[in-house]
N, C-alpha and C positions, 0 to 999 in steps of 0.2 A: 785856667791852667796854672799849675804851680810854677815857681821860678825854675827855669831849666839851668842845668850846669853842664859844662863840657865833660865832666867826669861821668855824669849820668848817661850822656849820649855815648861816650866812649865805652862804657860798660855794656850797653846794649849792643853796639856794633861789634864788640869783641865776642859776643855770644852767637853771632851769625857768620859762619865760616865763609859764605859766598860774599858777604860784605867785605871781609878781609881780603879775599881773592881779587875783588874788583877795586880795592883801595878806596872804598866809599868814605867820605869825610863830611863832617857837618859844617854848616854855615849858620850861625846863630845871630839873629837881629832882634833884640828884645825877646819877646815870647815866641817869635816866628822861627820855626826850624825849616831849613832847606838843606837837603842832602846833595852832595856833589859827587858825580861819577867822573873822575878824571879820565881824559882820553888816554888810551894805551893801545898799541897795535894789536894786542891779543884779543881785543873785543870787537875787531872788525869781522863782520859776517860775510860780506861780499867784497873781496879785494878789487874787483873790476870797478865797482861803484864807490869804493871806500866808504861803505855804509856800515853802521854799527849793527852787531848781531842782535836780533830781536829778543833772544833769550837773555842776553846780558841786560838789555833795557828793561825787560819784564821783571827780572830778578831784582834789579835796582829799584823799580817802583814798588815791588812787594816789600822790599827792605824798608822803604820810606813809610809804608803803611804800618809795618810791625813796630818800627821805632816810635812813630807817633802814638800808637795805641799803648805801648809800654810806658811812655812818658806821661800819658794822660791818666792811666789807672794804676800803674806800677804793680801788675800782677806778679805772682811768684814764678810763673812760667811764661815764656814768650808766646804771644798770640799765634794761633795756627790758622792758615787759610782754609776756609771751607769751600768757597767758590770764588773764582777770580775771572773777570772778563777784561781783556786788554784790546784797545783800539790802537792800531799802528797807523798814524795819520800822515807822517812825513818821514823821509829818510833821515836817520841820525848821521851826522857827518863827523869828521875827525877833529872834534873839539869837545870841551867839557860839557857834560849834560847835568841839568839840575832837576830836582823833584821836590814837590811839596805835597803833603797829605792833609786831607781835611776829613774829620770824622763826621759823617752825615747823621748817623744815629748810633747810639750806644746803649744796649740793654745790659742786663746782668750777666748774660752769657755770650751774646753775639753782638758784633759791631759792624756797621756798614761804613766803608771807607772809600774815598775817591782820591786818586793821586794824579797829578799832572806832571809830565816830564817835558822839558824844553831845553833849547840851546841858546838861541840868540834873544828870544823875546817870549816872555811868559804868556802873552796872548796868542802865540803861534806854537802850540805844543806839538812835539813829535809823536807823543803817545799819551794815552790816558788809561787808567786802571779803575775799575769799579769792583769792589770785592767785599765779601763777608768773611769775618774772622772770628774764631772761637777765642773768647777772652775769659773763660771760666777761671775763677780763682781757686785753685786746688791746693 
């Protein structure tokens, strides 16, 4: 991976309207990129349980995959999801959520990406995403 910069990440996030709505921000540690979904009351899906909305968590993980793919290949267009599977494993609570994407396989047109989202402990994810994304350089 090339050396990441905050400006590259900010450029990609600015092109994803939902990332702006969710106020997603990056956490960069060397070459490792983790995205942060700050807790906000408007992303609560079940007020009785104070649980995060699954759609917000899913969109956040999809954003992590898109940003990681963009930074790895720097295509002219943002990668587009072809097929995405999300496993909701635990209830997301009223705290910040983190996500990290790993590119499992990247071809010339399609990439397979895995994303893990967690809150307290990386080893106890609240959700995972497995997806294929179109990365054709047009």
